VOKOL-303965 format. One line per 4 residues: number of its first residue (from 1); their letters; for each residue x, y, z of N, C-alpha, C. Coordinates in steps of 0.2 Angstrom, whole numbers, plus 5000, padded with zeros to 4 digits. Example, Ala and Ser with C-alpha at 12.3 -4.5 7.8 and 13.67 -1.06 7.14 Angstrom:
1	AS	5066/4972/5039/5062/4978/5039/5066/4984/5039  5064/4989/5035/5068/4995/5036/5064/5000/5039
//
This chain:
1	MTSL	4763/5003/5227/4766/5008/5232/4768/5014/5228  4769/5014/5221/4770/5020/5218/4764/5024/5217  4758/5021/5216/4753/5025/5215/4750/5028/5222  4752/5026/5228/4751/5029/5233/4754/5036/5234
5	FGAA	4760/5036/5231/4764/5042/5231/4763/5046/5225  4758/5045/5221/4757/5048/5214/4762/5047/5210  4765/5041/5209/4770/5040/5205/4767/5037/5198  4762/5033/5199/4759/5029/5193/4757/5034/5188
9	GAGL	4758/5032/5182/4756/5035/5176/4759/5042/5176  4764/5044/5180/4769/5049/5179/4775/5048/5177  4778/5053/5173/4785/5052/5171/4787/5057/5166  4793/5058/5166/4796/5063/5162/4799/5061/5155
13	TGYK	4799/5054/5155/4802/5052/5148/4798/5054/5141  4802/5056/5137/4799/5060/5131/4796/5067/5131  4796/5069/5137/4792/5076/5138/4795/5081/5133  4791/5084/5130/4794/5090/5125/4788/5095/5126
17	MNKR	4791/5101/5125/4786/5107/5125/4782/5106/5120  4775/5107/5121/4770/5107/5116/4770/5113/5111  4773/5118/5114/4773/5124/5110/4780/5128/5112  4783/5132/5108/4789/5136/5110/4787/5140/5115
21	VGAI	4792/5140/5121/4790/5145/5127/4796/5150/5126  4794/5157/5125/4800/5161/5125/4803/5160/5119  4810/5160/5121/4816/5160/5115/4817/5153/5116  4815/5149/5120/4818/5142/5120/4816/5138/5114
25	EQFE	4822/5134/5112/4820/5130/5106/4820/5123/5107  4824/5121/5113/4824/5113/5114/4824/5112/5122  4819/5108/5123/4818/5106/5130/4815/5099/5130  4819/5094/5133/4816/5087/5132/4820/5082/5137
29	FCPI	4816/5079/5141/4819/5074/5146/4820/5067/5142  4826/5065/5143/4828/5058/5140/4831/5054/5146  4830/5047/5147/4831/5043/5152/4838/5041/5152  4841/5041/5159/4848/5039/5159/4847/5031/5161
33	THGN	4842/5030/5166/4841/5023/5168/4833/5022/5168  4831/5016/5167/4824/5015/5166/4821/5012/5172  4816/5014/5173/4812/5011/5179/4808/5016/5183  4804/5014/5187/4800/5018/5192/4803/5017/5199
37	HLHV	4803/5024/5202/4805/5024/5209/4802/5030/5212  4802/5030/5218/4799/5035/5222/4804/5042/5223  4809/5041/5220/4813/5047/5219/4816/5048/5212  4815/5054/5210/4818/5056/5203/4823/5060/5203
41	AIAI	4828/5059/5198/4834/5063/5198/4835/5065/5191  4836/5072/5190/4837/5075/5184/4844/5078/5184  4848/5076/5178/4855/5078/5177/4856/5083/5171  4859/5089/5172/4859/5094/5167/4865/5096/5166
45	SGWL	4869/5095/5159/4875/5096/5157/4875/5104/5155  4882/5107/5156/4883/5114/5155/4885/5116/5147  4888/5111/5143/4890/5113/5137/4890/5106/5133  4891/5106/5127/4892/5100/5123/4899/5102/5118
49	SDEQ	4901/5096/5116/4907/5096/5111/4905/5095/5105  4908/5099/5100/4906/5097/5092/4907/5090/5089  4912/5087/5093/4913/5080/5091/4908/5076/5093  4903/5077/5099/4898/5073/5101/4893/5078/5103
53	PDNF	4890/5080/5097/4885/5086/5098/4878/5084/5102  4877/5078/5103/4871/5076/5106/4871/5072/5113  4878/5072/5115/4879/5068/5121/4879/5072/5128  4871/5075/5128/4871/5077/5135/4871/5072/5141
57	HTPW	4870/5065/5139/4871/5061/5145/4878/5058/5147  4883/5060/5142/4890/5057/5143/4892/5058/5150  4891/5064/5153/4895/5064/5160/4891/5060/5166  4885/5059/5164/4880/5055/5169/4878/5048/5168
61	INLG	4882/5045/5163/4881/5038/5161/4882/5033/5168  4886/5035/5173/4887/5031/5179/4884/5033/5184  4879/5039/5184/4875/5042/5189/4872/5037/5193  4871/5036/5199/4867/5031/5203/4863/5034/5209
65	ISKE	4860/5040/5208/4857/5043/5212/4849/5040/5214  4847/5037/5209/4840/5034/5209/4839/5029/5204  4834/5024/5204/4833/5019/5198/4829/5023/5193  4827/5029/5194/4823/5033/5189/4826/5040/5188
69	QYYL	4831/5040/5183/4835/5046/5182/4834/5048/5174  4835/5055/5173/4834/5059/5167/4840/5064/5166  4841/5064/5159/4845/5070/5157/4841/5075/5154  4843/5081/5154/4839/5086/5151/4842/5088/5145
73	KWES	4839/5088/5139/4842/5090/5132/4840/5097/5131  4844/5102/5131/4842/5110/5130/4847/5113/5126  4843/5118/5122/4847/5122/5118/4854/5119/5114  4854/5114/5112/4861/5110/5110/4865/5116/5105
77	KYLI	4861/5119/5100/4865/5124/5096/4868/5128/5100  4867/5131/5105/4870/5136/5109/4876/5133/5113  4874/5127/5116/4879/5124/5120/4885/5120/5116  4884/5119/5109/4889/5117/5105/4894/5123/5104
81	ALGN	4890/5129/5103/4895/5134/5102/4899/5136/5107  4896/5136/5113/4899/5137/5119/4905/5133/5120  4904/5126/5119/4909/5121/5120/4914/5122/5116  4913/5123/5109/4919/5125/5105/4922/5131/5107
85	ALEY	4920/5136/5109/4923/5142/5111/4927/5140/5117  4925/5136/5123/4929/5134/5128/4935/5130/5126  4934/5125/5121/4939/5121/5119/4945/5125/5115  4942/5131/5112/4948/5135/5108/4952/5138/5114
89	LLHG	4948/5142/5118/4951/5146/5123/4957/5142/5128  4954/5137/5130/4959/5133/5134/4964/5129/5130  4963/5127/5124/4968/5123/5121/4971/5125/5116  4969/5132/5114/4972/5135/5108/4975/5142/5108
93	AVTM	4970/5146/5111/4972/5153/5112/4977/5155/5117  4976/5151/5123/4981/5152/5130/4985/5147/5131  4991/5149/5132/4996/5144/5133/4995/5141/5140  4998/5135/5142/4998/5132/5148/5001/5136/5154
97	ATQE	5006/5139/5152/5010/5144/5156/5006/5150/5159  5002/5152/5154/4999/5158/5155/4992/5156/5160  4990/5150/5159/4984/5147/5163/4986/5146/5170  4992/5143/5171/4995/5143/5177/4996/5149/5181
101	ALKH	4998/5154/5177/5000/5160/5181/4993/5162/5183  4988/5162/5179/4981/5164/5181/4978/5160/5187  4980/5154/5187/4976/5151/5193/4979/5152/5200  4986/5154/5199/4990/5156/5205/4987/5163/5207
105	TILA	4986/5167/5203/4985/5174/5204/4977/5174/5208  4972/5170/5205/4967/5169/5208/4966/5167/5215  4971/5161/5216/4972/5158/5223/4974/5162/5227  4979/5168/5225/4982/5172/5230/4977/5178/5231
109	GLLA	4971/5178/5228/4966/5183/5231/4968/5190/5228  4971/5190/5222/4974/5197/5219/4969/5198/5213  4962/5197/5214/4958/5198/5208/4958/5206/5207  4958/5210/5211/4957/5216/5211/4963/5219/5206
113	ALTW	4968/5217/5207/4974/5219/5203/4975/5215/5198  4971/5210/5196/4973/5206/5190/4972/5210/5184  4978/5209/5180/4977/5212/5173/4978/5206/5168  4972/5206/5164/4971/5199/5160/4977/5201/5154
117	PATL	4980/5195/5152/4985/5195/5147/4982/5197/5140  4985/5201/5137/4983/5204/5130/4981/5199/5125  4985/5193/5125/4983/5189/5121/4976/5185/5122  4974/5185/5129/4968/5183/5131/4962/5188/5129
121	LSVA	4963/5194/5130/4959/5199/5129/4957/5200/5121  4962/5198/5117/4961/5199/5110/4957/5193/5107  4956/5188/5110/4951/5182/5108/4944/5183/5113  4944/5188/5117/4938/5188/5122/4932/5187/5118
125	GVID	4931/5189/5112/4925/5189/5109/4924/5182/5107  4928/5178/5107/4926/5171/5105/4921/5167/5110  4923/5170/5116/4919/5166/5122/4914/5171/5124  4914/5178/5124/4910/5182/5127/4903/5182/5124
129	NPWG	4902/5181/5117/4896/5180/5114/4891/5174/5115  4896/5167/5114/4891/5161/5115/4890/5161/5123  4894/5163/5128/4893/5163/5134/4887/5167/5137  4887/5173/5135/4882/5178/5135/4875/5175/5134
133	VAMQ	4875/5172/5127/4869/5169/5125/4867/5163/5128  4871/5158/5130/4870/5152/5134/4867/5154/5141  4870/5160/5144/4869/5162/5151/4860/5164/5150  4859/5167/5146/4852/5169/5145/4847/5163/5144
137	RAKE	4850/5158/5140/4845/5153/5138/4845/5148/5144  4851/5148/5148/4850/5144/5155/4845/5147/5159  4844/5154/5160/4839/5156/5164/4831/5154/5162  4831/5155/5155/4824/5153/5153/4822/5146/5153
141	VGQQ	4827/5142/5152/4826/5134/5153/4824/5132/5161  4828/5137/5165/4827/5135/5172/4821/5136/5174  4818/5143/5171/4811/5144/5172/4806/5140/5170  4807/5136/5164/4803/5131/5161/4803/5125/5165
145	LAEV	4809/5124/5168/4810/5118/5172/4806/5118/5178  4805/5124/5181/4801/5125/5187/4794/5124/5186  4792/5126/5179/4785/5125/5177/4783/5118/5177  4787/5114/5174/4787/5107/5173/4786/5103/5180
149	LISK	4790/5105/5184/4790/5102/5192/4784/5104/5196  4782/5110/5194/4776/5113/5198/4769/5109/5196  4771/5108/5189/4763/5104/5186/4764/5097/5187  4768/5095/5191/4769/5087/5194/4769/5083/5187
153	QQGN	4773/5084/5182/4775/5079/5178/4778/5073/5180  4782/5074/5185/4786/5068/5188/4781/5065/5195  4774/5067/5194/4770/5064/5200/4771/5068/5207  4769/5065/5211/4770/5069/5219/4777/5065/5222
157	RPVT	4782/5065/5218/4788/5062/5221/4793/5068/5221  4797/5067/5226/4803/5072/5227/4809/5071/5221  4812/5076/5219/4817/5077/5214/4824/5080/5216  4829/5076/5213/4835/5078/5215/4838/5081/5209
161	LIGF	4840/5087/5209/4843/5091/5203/4851/5091/5203  4854/5089/5198/4861/5090/5198/4863/5093/5191  4869/5096/5191/4871/5100/5185/4878/5104/5186  4882/5105/5181/4888/5108/5181/4888/5114/5177
165	SLGA	4891/5119/5178/4892/5125/5174/4885/5128/5172  4883/5129/5165/4877/5132/5163/4871/5127/5166  4873/5120/5166/4868/5116/5168/4867/5117/5176  4871/5120/5180/4870/5121/5187/4866/5128/5187
169	KVIF	4867/5132/5182/4864/5139/5182/4857/5138/5181  4855/5133/5176/4848/5131/5175/4845/5129/5182  4849/5125/5186/4845/5122/5192/4845/5129/5197  4849/5133/5197/4848/5139/5201/4843/5143/5200
173	NCLE	4842/5144/5193/4836/5148/5191/4829/5145/5192  4830/5138/5191/4823/5134/5193/4822/5135/5200  4827/5135/5205/4825/5135/5212/4823/5142/5213  4826/5147/5210/4823/5155/5211/4816/5155/5210
177	ELAK	4814/5152/5204/4807/5152/5202/4802/5149/5206  4805/5143/5209/4800/5139/5213/4800/5143/5220  4805/5146/5222/4805/5149/5228/4799/5156/5228  4797/5158/5221/4793/5163/5222/4786/5160/5222
181	RKGT	4785/5154/5220/4778/5151/5220/4775/5149/5226  4769/5147/5227/4766/5144/5232/4765/5137/5231  4765/5133/5236/4764/5126/5236/4770/5123/5234  4776/5125/5233/4782/5121/5231/4786/5120/5237
185	EGLI	4784/5120/5243/4789/5118/5249/4791/5111/5248  4798/5110/5249/4800/5103/5249/4799/5099/5242  4797/5102/5238/4797/5100/5230/4804/5096/5228  4809/5099/5230/4816/5097/5228/4819/5093/5234
189	EDAI	4821/5087/5233/4824/5083/5238/4831/5086/5239  4836/5085/5234/4843/5088/5235/4845/5092/5228  4848/5097/5229/4851/5101/5224/4858/5101/5223  4862/5099/5218/4868/5099/5218/4872/5103/5212
193	LLGT	4875/5108/5213/4877/5113/5209/4885/5113/5209  4887/5112/5202/4894/5112/5202/4897/5117/5197  4902/5121/5199/4905/5126/5195/4900/5130/5193  4895/5134/5197/4889/5137/5195/4892/5144/5195
197	PVPA	4890/5147/5187/4891/5155/5186/4886/5159/5188  4885/5158/5195/4880/5164/5198/4884/5167/5204  4880/5172/5207/4883/5176/5214/4883/5171/5219  4888/5172/5223/4889/5168/5230/4886/5171/5235
201	NPAN	4883/5177/5234/4879/5181/5240/4874/5176/5243  4875/5175/5250/4869/5171/5253/4862/5173/5251  4861/5180/5251/4854/5182/5250/4851/5179/5243  4856/5177/5239/4853/5174/5233/4851/5167/5233
205	WQGF	4853/5164/5239/4852/5157/5240/4847/5156/5245  4846/5161/5250/4842/5159/5255/4834/5157/5255  4832/5160/5249/4826/5158/5247/4824/5151/5246  4830/5147/5244/4829/5140/5242/4828/5136/5248
209	SRVV	4828/5138/5254/4827/5134/5260/4820/5132/5261  4815/5135/5257/4808/5133/5257/4807/5128/5252  4811/5127/5248/4809/5123/5242/4813/5116/5242  4819/5116/5245/4824/5110/5245/4823/5107/5253
213	AGRI	4821/5102/5253/4820/5098/5259/4828/5095/5261  4832/5094/5258/4838/5090/5259/4843/5095/5260  4848/5093/5255/4854/5098/5255/4855/5101/5248  4858/5107/5249/4861/5111/5242/4868/5110/5243
217	INGY	4870/5108/5238/4879/5107/5238/4880/5111/5233  4885/5115/5235/4889/5119/5231/4896/5117/5230  4898/5115/5223/4904/5112/5222/4909/5117/5218  4914/5118/5220/4918/5124/5218/4925/5123/5217
221	CSSD	4928/5127/5212/4935/5126/5211/4939/5133/5212  4942/5134/5217/4944/5141/5218/4949/5144/5214  4952/5140/5209/4957/5142/5204/4954/5142/5197  4947/5141/5196/4944/5142/5191/4945/5149/5187
225	WLLR	4951/5150/5183/4951/5157/5180/4946/5159/5175  4945/5153/5171/4940/5155/5165/4933/5158/5168  4931/5155/5174/4925/5157/5176/4925/5165/5179  4931/5166/5181/4933/5173/5183/4933/5178/5178
229	FVYR	4935/5175/5172/4937/5179/5165/4930/5181/5163  4926/5177/5163/4919/5178/5159/4914/5183/5164  4917/5184/5171/4914/5188/5174/4918/5196/5175  4923/5196/5171/4928/5202/5171/4925/5209/5171
233	TASA	4920/5209/5166/4916/5216/5166/4912/5217/5172  4911/5213/5176/4908/5215/5183/4913/5217/5188  4910/5219/5193/4915/5222/5199/4920/5217/5200  4926/5219/5201/4932/5214/5203/4930/5210/5209
237	QISI	4925/5213/5214/4924/5210/5220/4919/5206/5220  4916/5205/5215/4909/5200/5214/4912/5193/5216  4908/5190/5220/4908/5183/5223/4905/5179/5218  4908/5173/5216/4904/5168/5211/4904/5161/5214
241	AGLQ	4899/5159/5214/4897/5153/5218/4903/5147/5216  4904/5147/5209/4909/5142/5207/4916/5142/5208  4917/5148/5212/4925/5149/5214/4925/5149/5222  4920/5149/5226/4921/5149/5232/4914/5147/5237
245	PIAW	4915/5145/5243/4910/5143/5246/4904/5149/5248  4898/5146/5248/4892/5151/5251/4892/5152/5259  4893/5157/5260/4893/5159/5267/4886/5160/5270  4883/5154/5270/4876/5154/5272/4876/5149/5277
249	DDRR	4873/5151/5284/4873/5146/5289/4867/5143/5290  4866/5138/5286/4860/5134/5286/4862/5127/5285  4858/5123/5289/4859/5115/5288/4859/5113/5281  4856/5115/5277/4855/5113/5269/4862/5114/5266
253	MINI	4865/5120/5267/4871/5121/5263/4877/5118/5265  4880/5115/5260/4885/5111/5260/4890/5113/5254  4896/5115/5256/4901/5118/5252/4907/5113/5251  4908/5111/5245/4914/5106/5244/4919/5109/5239
257	DLSN	4925/5110/5242/4930/5113/5237/4934/5107/5233  4933/5107/5227/4935/5103/5222/4941/5104/5218  4945/5109/5221/4950/5112/5217/4955/5107/5216  4957/5101/5220/4962/5096/5219/4959/5092/5214
261	VVAG	4953/5092/5212/4951/5087/5207/4950/5091/5200  4947/5097/5201/4945/5100/5194/4951/5106/5193  4954/5104/5188/4961/5108/5186/4958/5114/5182  4953/5114/5179/4950/5119/5175/4943/5118/5173
265	HLDY	4938/5123/5170/4931/5122/5170/4930/5116/5166  4933/5114/5161/4930/5108/5157/4931/5101/5161  4935/5102/5166/4936/5095/5171/4929/5094/5174  4924/5098/5175/4918/5097/5178/4914/5090/5173
269	SKKM	4915/5091/5167/4912/5086/5163/4917/5080/5163  4923/5081/5161/4928/5076/5161/4929/5072/5167  4928/5074/5173/4929/5070/5179/4924/5069/5183  4918/5069/5180/4911/5069/5184/4911/5062/5188
273	DTIL	4914/5056/5187/4913/5051/5191/4917/5052/5196  4923/5055/5196/4927/5056/5203/4924/5061/5207  4921/5067/5204/4917/5071/5207/4911/5068/5211  4907/5065/5208/4901/5062/5211/4903/5057/5217
277	KIIG	4908/5054/5217/4912/5049/5223/4914/5055/5228  4917/5061/5226/4919/5064/5231/4914/5067/5235  4908/5069/5232/4902/5073/5236/4898/5067/5238  4899/5061/5238/4895/5055/5241/4889/5053/5237
281	VSVS	4890/5054/5230/4884/5052/5226/4887/5045/5222  4882/5040/5223/4884/5033/5220/4884/5033/5213  4889/5030/5210/4889/5029/5203/4888/5022/5201  4887/5021/5194/4886/5014/5191/4880/5011/5194
285	DTPS	4881/5004/5196/4876/5001/5199/4876/5000/5206  4880/5003/5209/4880/5003/5217/4874/5007/5220  4872/5005/5225/4866/5007/5229/4868/5015/5231  4864/5019/5230/4865/5027/5232/4866/5026/5240
289	SGLA	4872/5030/5241/4875/5031/5249/4873/5037/5251  4868/5042/5247/4866/5047/5250/4870/5054/5248  4870/5060/5251/4874/5065/5249/4878/5068/5255  4884/5071/5253/4888/5074/5258/4884/5078/5263
293	GKSG	4886/5078/5269/4882/5082/5274/4876/5080/5277  4874/5074/5275/4868/5071/5279/4869/5070/5285  4875/5068/5288/4876/5067/5295/4875/5074/5299  4875/5080/5296/4876/5085/5299/4882/5087/5303
297	KTDV	4888/5083/5302/4893/5085/5306/4898/5090/5303  4897/5092/5297/4900/5097/5293/4896/5100/5289  4898/5106/5287/4895/5110/5281/4898/5113/5276  4906/5112/5278/4910/5113/5273/4916/5108/5272
301	ISSE	4918/5107/5265/4923/5102/5265/4929/5106/5260  4934/5107/5264/4939/5110/5261/4944/5106/5258  4948/5107/5252/4953/5103/5249/4959/5103/5254  4961/5110/5258/4967/5110/5261/4966/5106/5268
305	DIKK	4959/5106/5271/4958/5104/5277/4955/5097/5277  4954/5093/5271/4950/5087/5270/4952/5082/5275  4958/5082/5278/4960/5076/5283/4956/5077/5289  4954/5084/5290/4951/5085/5297/4944/5084/5296
309	EPIL	4941/5085/5290/4933/5084/5290/4931/5077/5291  4926/5076/5295/4924/5069/5296/4921/5064/5291  4919/5068/5285/4915/5063/5280/4921/5061/5275  4926/5063/5272/4931/5060/5268/4936/5058/5273
313	AVAG	4938/5060/5278/4943/5057/5283/4941/5051/5285  4935/5049/5286/4933/5042/5289/4935/5037/5284  4935/5039/5277/4937/5034/5272/4945/5035/5271  4949/5039/5274/4955/5039/5273/4957/5042/5266
317	VTAE	4953/5047/5264/4954/5051/5258/4957/5057/5258  4962/5059/5254/4965/5065/5255/4965/5069/5249  4966/5075/5249/4965/5079/5242/4970/5076/5237  4976/5073/5239/4981/5071/5234/4979/5065/5231
321	KTDN	4975/5061/5234/4972/5055/5231/4966/5056/5225  4963/5061/5226/4956/5062/5222/4957/5061/5215  4963/5062/5212/4963/5061/5205/4961/5054/5202  4962/5049/5206/4961/5043/5205/4954/5040/5207
325	VDDV	4949/5038/5203/4943/5036/5205/4943/5031/5210  4948/5026/5209/4948/5020/5214/4950/5022/5220  4954/5027/5221/4956/5029/5228/4951/5032/5232  4946/5035/5228/4941/5038/5232/4934/5034/5233
329	EVAS	4934/5028/5229/4928/5024/5230/4926/5022/5237  4930/5021/5241/4928/5020/5248/4924/5027/5251  4925/5032/5248/4922/5038/5252/4915/5037/5251  4911/5035/5246/4904/5033/5245/4902/5029/5251
333	EAFD	4907/5023/5252/4904/5019/5257/4905/5022/5264  4909/5027/5265/4910/5030/5272/4903/5033/5274  4899/5036/5269/4894/5039/5271/4889/5035/5274  4889/5029/5273/4884/5025/5275/4885/5023/5283
337	DL	4891/5025/5285/4893/5024/5293/4893/5030/5297  4891/5036/5293/4891/5042/5298/4884/5043/5301
//
């Protein structure tokens, strides 16, 4: 059966660049789960911890999209530098009281009048440089990922991409590159982008409709002050995908407000199992129950209106319960009944 769909002999395990491409220093696929399947999933992390410098796979160990899943190892040196900067900024340089004040200011929609605390601006260089470097690397890695998929290293099989923060930007830039090419129609099954540091302007996303056959999920946290901070040199009115829904009226576009799950940018990694269940992606050994929005009943899930939405409400899950993985486990089962 796999040979019928071009899967035989194809695979991403152990794939490495034969030669350096541009400025990219590291690009390698490693398995999360072993096996052959007619559907391939690739997970991409957005930063690394100095304590676990090679743990690209840690957030994805319970991912259950497919029997054949990979994580992408990319530019670890720069992602460790970024992870250290994030940890310092959130757990050392900025007090919890200041962080809470920033969250409420962003939620109130007062970005134009926002004055960043002097203590935060004084250590801005700690994050600005590693963030800027990692952003550029993410763009190049995304373009390289597109080249790999176009070359059918995965065979003639649909691919689901999932990533958070800079990993989601890799996916975004991959989709951008695929949208420019011929013969890439429907190459991607689903694209799941969480806390993505890219513009939320629909014009930047509409080209993906030719490339993605299934759903494009934008998971965001409206109180993520750190994401707003790294964009502070841009216009105060700039829209950021990781902070808000994408106002694109298309059946593929699914916006999910994760504000009641994600308290800060680092939570995308720490609470991945919870996030996966909220968006309807199976975890551990349970069969995949599909992605949010497959029913076509809704294209936006808001934390505040979650009781009104048919997808999670059918499982009786409310925003207040989502901090507990067990409380949202029924959410995945609910998708099967929609």
